[in-house]
N, C-alpha and C positions, 0 to 999 in steps of 0.2 A: 133670908137674903132677904124678901120682902119688907119685913120692919126695919132693917139697915138704911133701903135706899130710901123708904116715906120721911124713916128720920130725916136722911140730909137735903131731900128735897122740899124738905117742908123749911125751907131753913131761908131768910127773908134777905139777907146780905152778908157781905165777908167777913164782919164780925160775929155774928151770928154764927157764923160757921168755924169759925176761929173757936168758939169756947163748945162748941161742939164736939171739935175733935178735941180737944183738951182735954173735955168729960169722959171722952170716950177712950181715948188709945193714953196707955205710959208714952213719957217723954224718948224712950229708946224705940218704940212704935211710931211715933211722929218722923224722928227720925231718919230710922230706914224707910218710909215711907218717900220724905223727899229726895232720897241716898235716890231710889226707884225711880222717880220723875227724871229726876239726871242724868240716870242709864237712857231711861227714855229718848231724853233732849237729843243725848251724844250719839244715838245711833244711830237716828232722824237725821243729824246733821253728819252721817257719814264717817263720824272717829271709829277706826277700827277696837275691834271686843277687845283685844291684849290691852289697846292705851284706854280705854275707858276702866278697863278695872285695875290698871295701874294710878292711873287719876284721883280714882275714887277710893282707891286702899281697899277694895273690895275680892272676890274669889272670880277666878274666868267664868265658874258654873252660875254665878249670880247676874252675872253680865249675858252670861246664853239664855239663862231663863227671861231676863227680861225683853231677848232681843223676843221668843220662841215667843211669848205678852203678848209684847207689842203687833208682833204679824197677828197676833189668832185680833186682835182688838182691829184691827188694819182690814183683815177678811170679813168683821162685821159691819163695816161702814155703809 
């Protein structure tokens, strides 16, 4: 995990970050990460989990997992 963290921290700007993400991840992995970020944003906006699942075309379990992950992030801030 430390290698991955340093890989991203050693990035000078957004364009370089985009290149690194495209080099490291498949198009599907990038799409999934973007969807997870959307889940986080919608949860933070107070959108109900079932509405998020329907809006993004994902399972309720995916949204619930995102909700738990977001809570853990906030607990560590």
